[in-house]
PyMOL CGO cylinders between C-alpha atoms (Angstrom):
from pymol import cmd
from pymol.cgo import CYLINDER

trace = [
    CYLINDER, 144.83, 51.47, 116.81, 143.13, 50.70, 120.12, 0.3, 1, 1, 1, 1, 1, 1,
    CYLINDER, 143.13, 50.70, 120.12, 140.60, 53.18, 121.43, 0.3, 1, 1, 1, 1, 1, 1,
    CYLINDER, 140.60, 53.18, 121.43, 139.61, 54.31, 124.93, 0.3, 1, 1, 1, 1, 1, 1,
    CYLINDER, 139.61, 54.31, 124.93, 136.15, 55.64, 125.76, 0.3, 1, 1, 1, 1, 1, 1,
    CYLINDER, 136.15, 55.64, 125.76, 135.85, 58.65, 128.04, 0.3, 1, 1, 1, 1, 1, 1,
    CYLINDER, 135.85, 58.65, 128.04, 132.38, 59.42, 129.36, 0.3, 1, 1, 1, 1, 1, 1,
    CYLINDER, 132.38, 59.42, 129.36, 131.89, 63.09, 130.03, 0.3, 1, 1, 1, 1, 1, 1,
    CYLINDER, 131.89, 63.09, 130.03, 129.36, 65.87, 130.52, 0.3, 1, 1, 1, 1, 1, 1,
    CYLINDER, 129.36, 65.87, 130.52, 129.00, 68.93, 128.35, 0.3, 1, 1, 1, 1, 1, 1,
    CYLINDER, 129.00, 68.93, 128.35, 129.94, 72.12, 130.17, 0.3, 1, 1, 1, 1, 1, 1,
    CYLINDER, 129.94, 72.12, 130.17, 127.39, 74.88, 130.31, 0.3, 1, 1, 1, 1, 1, 1,
    CYLINDER, 127.39, 74.88, 130.31, 129.78, 77.44, 131.81, 0.3, 1, 1, 1, 1, 1, 1,
    CYLINDER, 129.78, 77.44, 131.81, 133.49, 77.87, 131.05, 0.3, 1, 1, 1, 1, 1, 1,
    CYLINDER, 133.49, 77.87, 131.05, 134.37, 80.62, 133.48, 0.3, 1, 1, 1, 1, 1, 1,
    CYLINDER, 134.37, 80.62, 133.48, 137.08, 80.42, 136.15, 0.3, 1, 1, 1, 1, 1, 1,
    CYLINDER, 137.08, 80.42, 136.15, 134.61, 79.85, 138.99, 0.3, 1, 1, 1, 1, 1, 1,
    CYLINDER, 134.61, 79.85, 138.99, 132.91, 76.99, 137.17, 0.3, 1, 1, 1, 1, 1, 1,
    CYLINDER, 132.91, 76.99, 137.17, 136.27, 75.46, 136.25, 0.3, 1, 1, 1, 1, 1, 1,
    CYLINDER, 136.27, 75.46, 136.25, 137.46, 75.60, 139.86, 0.3, 1, 1, 1, 1, 1, 1,
    CYLINDER, 137.46, 75.60, 139.86, 134.23, 74.00, 141.06, 0.3, 1, 1, 1, 1, 1, 1,
    CYLINDER, 134.23, 74.00, 141.06, 134.68, 71.15, 138.58, 0.3, 1, 1, 1, 1, 1, 1,
    CYLINDER, 134.68, 71.15, 138.58, 138.21, 70.45, 139.79, 0.3, 1, 1, 1, 1, 1, 1,
    CYLINDER, 138.21, 70.45, 139.79, 137.10, 70.50, 143.41, 0.3, 1, 1, 1, 1, 1, 1,
    CYLINDER, 137.10, 70.50, 143.41, 134.53, 67.86, 142.48, 0.3, 1, 1, 1, 1, 1, 1,
    CYLINDER, 134.53, 67.86, 142.48, 137.17, 65.59, 140.94, 0.3, 1, 1, 1, 1, 1, 1,
    CYLINDER, 137.17, 65.59, 140.94, 136.31, 66.54, 137.36, 0.3, 1, 1, 1, 1, 1, 1,
    CYLINDER, 136.31, 66.54, 137.36, 138.77, 67.60, 134.62, 0.3, 1, 1, 1, 1, 1, 1,
    CYLINDER, 138.77, 67.60, 134.62, 137.80, 70.45, 132.25, 0.3, 1, 1, 1, 1, 1, 1,
    CYLINDER, 137.80, 70.45, 132.25, 138.37, 69.51, 128.59, 0.3, 1, 1, 1, 1, 1, 1,
    CYLINDER, 138.37, 69.51, 128.59, 138.05, 71.07, 125.15, 0.3, 1, 1, 1, 1, 1, 1,
    CYLINDER, 138.05, 71.07, 125.15, 137.58, 69.26, 121.84, 0.3, 1, 1, 1, 1, 1, 1,
    CYLINDER, 137.58, 69.26, 121.84, 139.00, 71.16, 118.85, 0.3, 1, 1, 1, 1, 1, 1,
    CYLINDER, 139.00, 71.16, 118.85, 138.88, 70.52, 115.12, 0.3, 1, 1, 1, 1, 1, 1,
    CYLINDER, 138.88, 70.52, 115.12, 135.16, 70.67, 114.39, 0.3, 1, 1, 1, 1, 1, 1,
    CYLINDER, 135.16, 70.67, 114.39, 132.86, 73.49, 113.29, 0.3, 1, 1, 1, 1, 1, 1,
    CYLINDER, 132.86, 73.49, 113.29, 132.66, 74.53, 116.94, 0.3, 1, 1, 1, 1, 1, 1,
    CYLINDER, 132.66, 74.53, 116.94, 134.79, 73.74, 119.97, 0.3, 1, 1, 1, 1, 1, 1,
    CYLINDER, 134.79, 73.74, 119.97, 133.15, 71.36, 122.43, 0.3, 1, 1, 1, 1, 1, 1,
    CYLINDER, 133.15, 71.36, 122.43, 133.64, 72.05, 126.14, 0.3, 1, 1, 1, 1, 1, 1,
    CYLINDER, 133.64, 72.05, 126.14, 133.08, 69.14, 128.49, 0.3, 1, 1, 1, 1, 1, 1,
    CYLINDER, 133.08, 69.14, 128.49, 134.34, 67.57, 131.71, 0.3, 1, 1, 1, 1, 1, 1,
    CYLINDER, 134.34, 67.57, 131.71, 135.11, 64.03, 132.81, 0.3, 1, 1, 1, 1, 1, 1,
    CYLINDER, 135.11, 64.03, 132.81, 136.21, 62.32, 136.05, 0.3, 1, 1, 1, 1, 1, 1,
    CYLINDER, 136.21, 62.32, 136.05, 139.97, 62.43, 136.62, 0.3, 1, 1, 1, 1, 1, 1,
    CYLINDER, 139.97, 62.43, 136.62, 140.10, 58.63, 136.95, 0.3, 1, 1, 1, 1, 1, 1,
    CYLINDER, 140.10, 58.63, 136.95, 138.74, 58.30, 133.41, 0.3, 1, 1, 1, 1, 1, 1,
    CYLINDER, 138.74, 58.30, 133.41, 142.10, 59.48, 132.02, 0.3, 1, 1, 1, 1, 1, 1,
    CYLINDER, 142.10, 59.48, 132.02, 144.33, 56.94, 133.81, 0.3, 1, 1, 1, 1, 1, 1,
    CYLINDER, 144.33, 56.94, 133.81, 144.47, 54.45, 130.92, 0.3, 1, 1, 1, 1, 1, 1,
    CYLINDER, 144.47, 54.45, 130.92, 145.08, 57.25, 128.43, 0.3, 1, 1, 1, 1, 1, 1,
    CYLINDER, 145.08, 57.25, 128.43, 147.70, 59.30, 130.27, 0.3, 1, 1, 1, 1, 1, 1,
    CYLINDER, 147.70, 59.30, 130.27, 149.65, 56.90, 132.49, 0.3, 1, 1, 1, 1, 1, 1,
    CYLINDER, 149.65, 56.90, 132.49, 150.74, 54.47, 129.78, 0.3, 1, 1, 1, 1, 1, 1,
    CYLINDER, 150.74, 54.47, 129.78, 153.52, 54.34, 127.17, 0.3, 1, 1, 1, 1, 1, 1,
    CYLINDER, 153.52, 54.34, 127.17, 151.03, 53.12, 124.55, 0.3, 1, 1, 1, 1, 1, 1,
    CYLINDER, 151.03, 53.12, 124.55, 149.20, 55.29, 122.03, 0.3, 1, 1, 1, 1, 1, 1,
    CYLINDER, 149.20, 55.29, 122.03, 145.40, 55.34, 121.85, 0.3, 1, 1, 1, 1, 1, 1,
    CYLINDER, 145.40, 55.34, 121.85, 142.64, 57.14, 120.07, 0.3, 1, 1, 1, 1, 1, 1,
    CYLINDER, 142.64, 57.14, 120.07, 139.69, 58.32, 122.15, 0.3, 1, 1, 1, 1, 1, 1,
    CYLINDER, 139.69, 58.32, 122.15, 135.92, 58.06, 121.89, 0.3, 1, 1, 1, 1, 1, 1,
    CYLINDER, 135.92, 58.06, 121.89, 134.35, 60.96, 123.79, 0.3, 1, 1, 1, 1, 1, 1,
    CYLINDER, 134.35, 60.96, 123.79, 130.83, 60.01, 124.84, 0.3, 1, 1, 1, 1, 1, 1,
    CYLINDER, 130.83, 60.01, 124.84, 128.82, 62.90, 126.28, 0.3, 1, 1, 1, 1, 1, 1,
    CYLINDER, 128.82, 62.90, 126.28, 125.71, 62.71, 128.44, 0.3, 1, 1, 1, 1, 1, 1,
    CYLINDER, 125.71, 62.71, 128.44, 123.67, 64.41, 125.71, 0.3, 1, 1, 1, 1, 1, 1,
    CYLINDER, 123.67, 64.41, 125.71, 124.12, 61.36, 123.46, 0.3, 1, 1, 1, 1, 1, 1,
    CYLINDER, 124.12, 61.36, 123.46, 126.80, 62.83, 121.19, 0.3, 1, 1, 1, 1, 1, 1,
    CYLINDER, 126.80, 62.83, 121.19, 130.05, 60.93, 120.53, 0.3, 1, 1, 1, 1, 1, 1,
    CYLINDER, 130.05, 60.93, 120.53, 133.30, 62.11, 118.94, 0.3, 1, 1, 1, 1, 1, 1,
    CYLINDER, 133.30, 62.11, 118.94, 136.43, 60.32, 117.76, 0.3, 1, 1, 1, 1, 1, 1,
    CYLINDER, 136.43, 60.32, 117.76, 139.54, 62.19, 118.89, 0.3, 1, 1, 1, 1, 1, 1,
    CYLINDER, 139.54, 62.19, 118.89, 143.17, 62.10, 119.98, 0.3, 1, 1, 1, 1, 1, 1,
    CYLINDER, 143.17, 62.10, 119.98, 144.68, 63.80, 122.99, 0.3, 1, 1, 1, 1, 1, 1,
    CYLINDER, 144.68, 63.80, 122.99, 146.53, 66.91, 121.89, 0.3, 1, 1, 1, 1, 1, 1,
    CYLINDER, 146.53, 66.91, 121.89, 147.72, 68.50, 125.14, 0.3, 1, 1, 1, 1, 1, 1,
    CYLINDER, 147.72, 68.50, 125.14, 147.49, 67.98, 128.89, 0.3, 1, 1, 1, 1, 1, 1,
    CYLINDER, 147.49, 67.98, 128.89, 148.27, 70.22, 131.86, 0.3, 1, 1, 1, 1, 1, 1,
    CYLINDER, 148.27, 70.22, 131.86, 149.30, 69.00, 135.33, 0.3, 1, 1, 1, 1, 1, 1,
    CYLINDER, 149.30, 69.00, 135.33, 149.39, 70.80, 138.65, 0.3, 1, 1, 1, 1, 1, 1,
    CYLINDER, 149.39, 70.80, 138.65, 153.06, 71.75, 139.33, 0.3, 1, 1, 1, 1, 1, 1,
    CYLINDER, 153.06, 71.75, 139.33, 152.94, 70.43, 142.92, 0.3, 1, 1, 1, 1, 1, 1,
    CYLINDER, 152.94, 70.43, 142.92, 150.32, 67.68, 143.14, 0.3, 1, 1, 1, 1, 1, 1,
    CYLINDER, 150.32, 67.68, 143.14, 150.62, 66.42, 139.52, 0.3, 1, 1, 1, 1, 1, 1,
    CYLINDER, 150.62, 66.42, 139.52, 146.84, 66.27, 139.31, 0.3, 1, 1, 1, 1, 1, 1,
    CYLINDER, 146.84, 66.27, 139.31, 145.38, 66.71, 135.82, 0.3, 1, 1, 1, 1, 1, 1,
    CYLINDER, 145.38, 66.71, 135.82, 144.18, 70.30, 135.39, 0.3, 1, 1, 1, 1, 1, 1,
    CYLINDER, 144.18, 70.30, 135.39, 143.07, 70.43, 131.76, 0.3, 1, 1, 1, 1, 1, 1,
    CYLINDER, 143.07, 70.43, 131.76, 143.05, 68.27, 128.63, 0.3, 1, 1, 1, 1, 1, 1,
    CYLINDER, 143.05, 68.27, 128.63, 142.78, 69.31, 124.97, 0.3, 1, 1, 1, 1, 1, 1,
    CYLINDER, 142.78, 69.31, 124.97, 141.55, 66.88, 122.33, 0.3, 1, 1, 1, 1, 1, 1,
    CYLINDER, 141.55, 66.88, 122.33, 141.56, 67.10, 118.54, 0.3, 1, 1, 1, 1, 1, 1,
    CYLINDER, 141.56, 67.10, 118.54, 138.69, 65.63, 116.58, 0.3, 1, 1, 1, 1, 1, 1,
    CYLINDER, 138.69, 65.63, 116.58, 139.31, 62.82, 114.08, 0.3, 1, 1, 1, 1, 1, 1,
    CYLINDER, 139.31, 62.82, 114.08, 137.73, 62.53, 110.66, 0.3, 1, 1, 1, 1, 1, 1,
    CYLINDER, 137.73, 62.53, 110.66, 137.99, 59.37, 108.53, 0.3, 1, 1, 1, 1, 1, 1,
    CYLINDER, 137.99, 59.37, 108.53, 139.14, 61.28, 105.44, 0.3, 1, 1, 1, 1, 1, 1,
    CYLINDER, 139.14, 61.28, 105.44, 141.66, 63.60, 107.12, 0.3, 1, 1, 1, 1, 1, 1,
    CYLINDER, 141.66, 63.60, 107.12, 145.19, 62.67, 108.11, 0.3, 1, 1, 1, 1, 1, 1,
    CYLINDER, 145.19, 62.67, 108.11, 146.33, 63.27, 111.67, 0.3, 1, 1, 1, 1, 1, 1,
    CYLINDER, 146.33, 63.27, 111.67, 149.82, 63.56, 113.20, 0.3, 1, 1, 1, 1, 1, 1,
    CYLINDER, 149.82, 63.56, 113.20, 150.46, 61.56, 116.36, 0.3, 1, 1, 1, 1, 1, 1,
    CYLINDER, 150.46, 61.56, 116.36, 153.37, 60.35, 118.49, 0.3, 1, 1, 1, 1, 1, 1,
    CYLINDER, 153.37, 60.35, 118.49, 153.68, 56.55, 118.21, 0.3, 1, 1, 1, 1, 1, 1,
    CYLINDER, 153.68, 56.55, 118.21, 155.84, 54.46, 120.59, 0.3, 1, 1, 1, 1, 1, 1,
    CYLINDER, 155.84, 54.46, 120.59, 158.82, 52.48, 119.27, 0.3, 1, 1, 1, 1, 1, 1,
    CYLINDER, 158.82, 52.48, 119.27, 159.13, 48.83, 120.34, 0.3, 1, 1, 1, 1, 1, 1,
    CYLINDER, 159.13, 48.83, 120.34, 162.58, 47.21, 120.28, 0.3, 1, 1, 1, 1, 1, 1,
    CYLINDER, 162.58, 47.21, 120.28, 162.75, 43.65, 118.91, 0.3, 1, 1, 1, 1, 1, 1,
    CYLINDER, 162.75, 43.65, 118.91, 165.66, 41.26, 118.38, 0.3, 1, 1, 1, 1, 1, 1,
    CYLINDER, 165.66, 41.26, 118.38, 169.03, 40.95, 120.10, 0.3, 1, 1, 1, 1, 1, 1,
    CYLINDER, 169.03, 40.95, 120.10, 171.88, 43.14, 118.93, 0.3, 1, 1, 1, 1, 1, 1,
    CYLINDER, 171.88, 43.14, 118.93, 175.19, 41.51, 117.98, 0.3, 1, 1, 1, 1, 1, 1,
    CYLINDER, 175.19, 41.51, 117.98, 176.96, 44.52, 119.43, 0.3, 1, 1, 1, 1, 1, 1,
    CYLINDER, 176.96, 44.52, 119.43, 175.14, 44.27, 122.76, 0.3, 1, 1, 1, 1, 1, 1,
    CYLINDER, 175.14, 44.27, 122.76, 176.10, 40.58, 123.02, 0.3, 1, 1, 1, 1, 1, 1,
    CYLINDER, 176.10, 40.58, 123.02, 179.73, 41.69, 122.62, 0.3, 1, 1, 1, 1, 1, 1,
    CYLINDER, 179.73, 41.69, 122.62, 179.46, 44.16, 125.49, 0.3, 1, 1, 1, 1, 1, 1,
    CYLINDER, 179.46, 44.16, 125.49, 178.13, 47.26, 123.77, 0.3, 1, 1, 1, 1, 1, 1,
    CYLINDER, 178.13, 47.26, 123.77, 175.51, 49.51, 125.33, 0.3, 1, 1, 1, 1, 1, 1,
    CYLINDER, 175.51, 49.51, 125.33, 172.13, 50.01, 123.66, 0.3, 1, 1, 1, 1, 1, 1,
    CYLINDER, 172.13, 50.01, 123.66, 171.06, 53.64, 123.53, 0.3, 1, 1, 1, 1, 1, 1,
    CYLINDER, 171.06, 53.64, 123.53, 167.49, 54.60, 122.62, 0.3, 1, 1, 1, 1, 1, 1,
    CYLINDER, 167.49, 54.60, 122.62, 167.53, 58.02, 120.97, 0.3, 1, 1, 1, 1, 1, 1,
    CYLINDER, 167.53, 58.02, 120.97, 163.80, 58.02, 120.13, 0.3, 1, 1, 1, 1, 1, 1,
    CYLINDER, 163.80, 58.02, 120.13, 161.17, 56.27, 122.22, 0.3, 1, 1, 1, 1, 1, 1,
    CYLINDER, 161.17, 56.27, 122.22, 158.38, 57.77, 120.11, 0.3, 1, 1, 1, 1, 1, 1,
    CYLINDER, 158.38, 57.77, 120.11, 158.16, 58.93, 116.52, 0.3, 1, 1, 1, 1, 1, 1,
    CYLINDER, 158.16, 58.93, 116.52, 155.78, 61.43, 114.92, 0.3, 1, 1, 1, 1, 1, 1,
    CYLINDER, 155.78, 61.43, 114.92, 153.53, 59.64, 112.43, 0.3, 1, 1, 1, 1, 1, 1,
    CYLINDER, 153.53, 59.64, 112.43, 151.06, 61.11, 109.95, 0.3, 1, 1, 1, 1, 1, 1,
    CYLINDER, 151.06, 61.11, 109.95, 148.22, 58.96, 108.61, 0.3, 1, 1, 1, 1, 1, 1,
    CYLINDER, 148.22, 58.96, 108.61, 144.50, 58.53, 108.24, 0.3, 1, 1, 1, 1, 1, 1,
    CYLINDER, 144.50, 58.53, 108.24, 142.95, 57.44, 111.56, 0.3, 1, 1, 1, 1, 1, 1,
    CYLINDER, 142.95, 57.44, 111.56, 142.39, 53.88, 110.29, 0.3, 1, 1, 1, 1, 1, 1,
    CYLINDER, 142.39, 53.88, 110.29, 146.08, 53.55, 109.33, 0.3, 1, 1, 1, 1, 1, 1,
    CYLINDER, 146.08, 53.55, 109.33, 147.60, 54.76, 112.60, 0.3, 1, 1, 1, 1, 1, 1,
    CYLINDER, 147.60, 54.76, 112.60, 149.79, 51.93, 113.98, 0.3, 1, 1, 1, 1, 1, 1,
    CYLINDER, 149.79, 51.93, 113.98, 149.69, 50.90, 117.65, 0.3, 1, 1, 1, 1, 1, 1,
    CYLINDER, 149.69, 50.90, 117.65, 153.50, 50.95, 117.67, 0.3, 1, 1, 1, 1, 1, 1,
    CYLINDER, 153.50, 50.95, 117.67, 156.56, 50.88, 115.40, 0.3, 1, 1, 1, 1, 1, 1,
    CYLINDER, 156.56, 50.88, 115.40, 159.01, 47.96, 115.49, 0.3, 1, 1, 1, 1, 1, 1,
    CYLINDER, 159.01, 47.96, 115.49, 162.76, 48.61, 115.51, 0.3, 1, 1, 1, 1, 1, 1,
    CYLINDER, 162.76, 48.61, 115.51, 164.76, 45.42, 114.81, 0.3, 1, 1, 1, 1, 1, 1,
    CYLINDER, 164.76, 45.42, 114.81, 168.20, 45.81, 116.39, 0.3, 1, 1, 1, 1, 1, 1,
    CYLINDER, 168.20, 45.81, 116.39, 169.47, 42.32, 115.45, 0.3, 1, 1, 1, 1, 1, 1,
    CYLINDER, 169.47, 42.32, 115.45, 172.01, 43.46, 112.79, 0.3, 1, 1, 1, 1, 1, 1,
    CYLINDER, 172.01, 43.46, 112.79, 173.49, 46.28, 114.87, 0.3, 1, 1, 1, 1, 1, 1,
    CYLINDER, 173.49, 46.28, 114.87, 177.17, 45.86, 115.74, 0.3, 1, 1, 1, 1, 1, 1,
    CYLINDER, 177.17, 45.86, 115.74, 179.13, 48.07, 118.13, 0.3, 1, 1, 1, 1, 1, 1,
    CYLINDER, 179.13, 48.07, 118.13, 178.97, 51.60, 116.73, 0.3, 1, 1, 1, 1, 1, 1,
    CYLINDER, 178.97, 51.60, 116.73, 175.97, 50.70, 114.57, 0.3, 1, 1, 1, 1, 1, 1,
    CYLINDER, 175.97, 50.70, 114.57, 172.93, 52.96, 114.19, 0.3, 1, 1, 1, 1, 1, 1,
    CYLINDER, 172.93, 52.96, 114.19, 169.34, 52.31, 113.17, 0.3, 1, 1, 1, 1, 1, 1,
    CYLINDER, 169.34, 52.31, 113.17, 167.83, 55.21, 111.24, 0.3, 1, 1, 1, 1, 1, 1,
    CYLINDER, 167.83, 55.21, 111.24, 164.20, 56.23, 111.01, 0.3, 1, 1, 1, 1, 1, 1,
    CYLINDER, 164.20, 56.23, 111.01, 164.04, 55.04, 107.39, 0.3, 1, 1, 1, 1, 1, 1,
    CYLINDER, 164.04, 55.04, 107.39, 164.18, 51.43, 108.64, 0.3, 1, 1, 1, 1, 1, 1,
    CYLINDER, 164.18, 51.43, 108.64, 160.79, 51.91, 110.30, 0.3, 1, 1, 1, 1, 1, 1,
    CYLINDER, 160.79, 51.91, 110.30, 158.91, 53.16, 107.25, 0.3, 1, 1, 1, 1, 1, 1,
    CYLINDER, 158.91, 53.16, 107.25, 155.74, 51.33, 106.27, 0.3, 1, 1, 1, 1, 1, 1,
    CYLINDER, 155.74, 51.33, 106.27, 152.64, 51.49, 104.12, 0.3, 1, 1, 1, 1, 1, 1,
    CYLINDER, 152.64, 51.49, 104.12, 149.72, 53.70, 105.02, 0.3, 1, 1, 1, 1, 1, 1,
    CYLINDER, 149.72, 53.70, 105.02, 151.64, 56.23, 107.09, 0.3, 1, 1, 1, 1, 1, 1,
    CYLINDER, 151.64, 56.23, 107.09, 154.57, 58.64, 106.82, 0.3, 1, 1, 1, 1, 1, 1,
    CYLINDER, 154.57, 58.64, 106.82, 157.21, 59.52, 109.41, 0.3, 1, 1, 1, 1, 1, 1,
    CYLINDER, 157.21, 59.52, 109.41, 157.66, 63.21, 110.11, 0.3, 1, 1, 1, 1, 1, 1,
    CYLINDER, 157.66, 63.21, 110.11, 161.41, 63.05, 110.72, 0.3, 1, 1, 1, 1, 1, 1,
    CYLINDER, 161.41, 63.05, 110.72, 164.54, 63.63, 108.66, 0.3, 1, 1, 1, 1, 1, 1,
    CYLINDER, 164.54, 63.63, 108.66, 166.02, 60.48, 107.06, 0.3, 1, 1, 1, 1, 1, 1,
    CYLINDER, 166.02, 60.48, 107.06, 169.18, 60.79, 109.17, 0.3, 1, 1, 1, 1, 1, 1,
    CYLINDER, 169.18, 60.79, 109.17, 167.27, 60.67, 112.47, 0.3, 1, 1, 1, 1, 1, 1,
    CYLINDER, 167.27, 60.67, 112.47, 168.79, 57.95, 114.68, 0.3, 1, 1, 1, 1, 1, 1,
    CYLINDER, 168.79, 57.95, 114.68, 166.23, 55.82, 116.51, 0.3, 1, 1, 1, 1, 1, 1,
    CYLINDER, 166.23, 55.82, 116.51, 168.62, 53.51, 118.36, 0.3, 1, 1, 1, 1, 1, 1,
    CYLINDER, 168.62, 53.51, 118.36, 172.36, 52.83, 118.38, 0.3, 1, 1, 1, 1, 1, 1,
    CYLINDER, 172.36, 52.83, 118.38, 174.92, 50.59, 120.06, 0.3, 1, 1, 1, 1, 1, 1,
    CYLINDER, 174.92, 50.59, 120.06, 177.63, 52.53, 121.88, 0.3, 1, 1, 1, 1, 1, 1,
    CYLINDER, 177.63, 52.53, 121.88, 181.06, 51.23, 122.82, 0.3, 1, 1, 1, 1, 1, 1,
    CYLINDER, 181.06, 51.23, 122.82, 181.58, 50.21, 126.43, 0.3, 1, 1, 1, 1, 1, 1,
    CYLINDER, 181.58, 50.21, 126.43, 184.90, 49.73, 128.25, 0.3, 1, 1, 1, 1, 1, 1,
    CYLINDER, 184.90, 49.73, 128.25, 184.27, 46.01, 128.54, 0.3, 1, 1, 1, 1, 1, 1,
    CYLINDER, 184.27, 46.01, 128.54, 183.11, 45.63, 124.95, 0.3, 1, 1, 1, 1, 1, 1,
    CYLINDER, 183.11, 45.63, 124.95, 184.58, 42.82, 122.83, 0.3, 1, 1, 1, 1, 1, 1,
    CYLINDER, 184.58, 42.82, 122.83, 185.17, 43.77, 119.23, 0.3, 1, 1, 1, 1, 1, 1,
    CYLINDER, 185.17, 43.77, 119.23, 183.64, 41.62, 116.52, 0.3, 1, 1, 1, 1, 1, 1,
    CYLINDER, 183.64, 41.62, 116.52, 186.01, 39.29, 114.68, 0.3, 1, 1, 1, 1, 1, 1,
    CYLINDER, 186.01, 39.29, 114.68, 186.00, 41.51, 111.60, 0.3, 1, 1, 1, 1, 1, 1,
    CYLINDER, 186.00, 41.51, 111.60, 186.81, 44.57, 113.71, 0.3, 1, 1, 1, 1, 1, 1,
    CYLINDER, 186.81, 44.57, 113.71, 189.68, 42.70, 115.42, 0.3, 1, 1, 1, 1, 1, 1,
    CYLINDER, 189.68, 42.70, 115.42, 191.25, 41.84, 112.05, 0.3, 1, 1, 1, 1, 1, 1,
    CYLINDER, 191.25, 41.84, 112.05, 191.06, 45.45, 110.96, 0.3, 1, 1, 1, 1, 1, 1,
    CYLINDER, 191.06, 45.45, 110.96, 192.73, 46.63, 114.19, 0.3, 1, 1, 1, 1, 1, 1,
    CYLINDER, 192.73, 46.63, 114.19, 195.52, 44.07, 113.77, 0.3, 1, 1, 1, 1, 1, 1,
    CYLINDER, 195.52, 44.07, 113.77, 196.18, 45.26, 110.22, 0.3, 1, 1, 1, 1, 1, 1,
    CYLINDER, 196.18, 45.26, 110.22, 196.35, 48.87, 111.41, 0.3, 1, 1, 1, 1, 1, 1,
    CYLINDER, 196.35, 48.87, 111.41, 198.76, 47.98, 114.22, 0.3, 1, 1, 1, 1, 1, 1,
    CYLINDER, 198.76, 47.98, 114.22, 200.98, 46.08, 111.78, 0.3, 1, 1, 1, 1, 1, 1,
    CYLINDER, 200.98, 46.08, 111.78, 201.09, 49.04, 109.43, 0.3, 1, 1, 1, 1, 1, 1,
    CYLINDER, 201.09, 49.04, 109.43, 202.03, 51.39, 112.25, 0.3, 1, 1, 1, 1, 1, 1,
    CYLINDER, 202.03, 51.39, 112.25, 204.80, 49.05, 113.44, 0.3, 1, 1, 1, 1, 1, 1,
    CYLINDER, 204.80, 49.05, 113.44, 206.28, 48.78, 109.95, 0.3, 1, 1, 1, 1, 1, 1,
    CYLINDER, 206.28, 48.78, 109.95, 206.27, 52.54, 109.53, 0.3, 1, 1, 1, 1, 1, 1,
    CYLINDER, 206.27, 52.54, 109.53, 208.00, 53.06, 112.87, 0.3, 1, 1, 1, 1, 1, 1,
    CYLINDER, 208.00, 53.06, 112.87, 210.82, 50.51, 112.29, 0.3, 1, 1, 1, 1, 1, 1,
    CYLINDER, 210.82, 50.51, 112.29, 213.83, 51.92, 110.33, 0.3, 1, 1, 1, 1, 1, 1,
    CYLINDER, 213.83, 51.92, 110.33, 215.18, 49.77, 107.47, 0.3, 1, 1, 1, 1, 1, 1,
    CYLINDER, 215.18, 49.77, 107.47, 218.63, 48.21, 107.79, 0.3, 1, 1, 1, 1, 1, 1,
    CYLINDER, 218.63, 48.21, 107.79, 221.37, 50.52, 106.72, 0.3, 1, 1, 1, 1, 1, 1,
    CYLINDER, 221.37, 50.52, 106.72, 219.12, 53.42, 106.05, 0.3, 1, 1, 1, 1, 1, 1,
    CYLINDER, 219.12, 53.42, 106.05, 217.58, 56.35, 107.89, 0.3, 1, 1, 1, 1, 1, 1,
    CYLINDER, 217.58, 56.35, 107.89, 219.02, 58.50, 110.62, 0.3, 1, 1, 1, 1, 1, 1,
    CYLINDER, 219.02, 58.50, 110.62, 220.16, 56.99, 113.86, 0.3, 1, 1, 1, 1, 1, 1,
    CYLINDER, 220.16, 56.99, 113.86, 218.31, 57.83, 117.07, 0.3, 1, 1, 1, 1, 1, 1,
    CYLINDER, 218.31, 57.83, 117.07, 219.21, 61.11, 118.71, 0.3, 1, 1, 1, 1, 1, 1,
    CYLINDER, 219.21, 61.11, 118.71, 220.99, 59.40, 121.62, 0.3, 1, 1, 1, 1, 1, 1,
    CYLINDER, 220.99, 59.40, 121.62, 223.28, 57.47, 119.24, 0.3, 1, 1, 1, 1, 1, 1,
    CYLINDER, 223.28, 57.47, 119.24, 224.23, 60.66, 117.37, 0.3, 1, 1, 1, 1, 1, 1,
    CYLINDER, 224.23, 60.66, 117.37, 225.36, 62.22, 120.58, 0.3, 1, 1, 1, 1, 1, 1,
]
cmd.load_cgo(trace, "trace")
């Protein structure tokens, strides 16, 4: 998985006044969890643009001004409710021998047979929760929609791979093709509909010389 480096400064004070002063100076207060001790630091708000404002997943290298570096993933982020400025970021430290859970984006590949016939592609899951060692975390998961006909669904089990596990139930739908008003049924589906219509017509037609006459005739 690709990594982004964030250069920061270790925080000496973590009080409200110090935090407010950092934000006024264009800095974002951060905390790194997962080690023997939590690490408090700050970094310029612009340093988070490639990490936050992207659909891709990244690990992070936190490089502090005291020479220490940490491998991490972003765990939580807080935005200002009005200005949308970043207020605080939490990171979780990575260790080579410990698995980590992370949301990984799903990339759609192929062209659905059902979409070509007028169906509508619906993405139920744009990201999936993956658990793996840091070295096995994928950049993205590929969902091949080529075989999907109208009404077809692609389940999370189709995206399983080696080196990681998906933290979702097997019946979780990742993507499906819904019926649209202008949809054209596949040839196989048309045959089935014709058979059903023929059966209904046969059942509704009385046999010669048998059965009751219609109500109007009886009167």
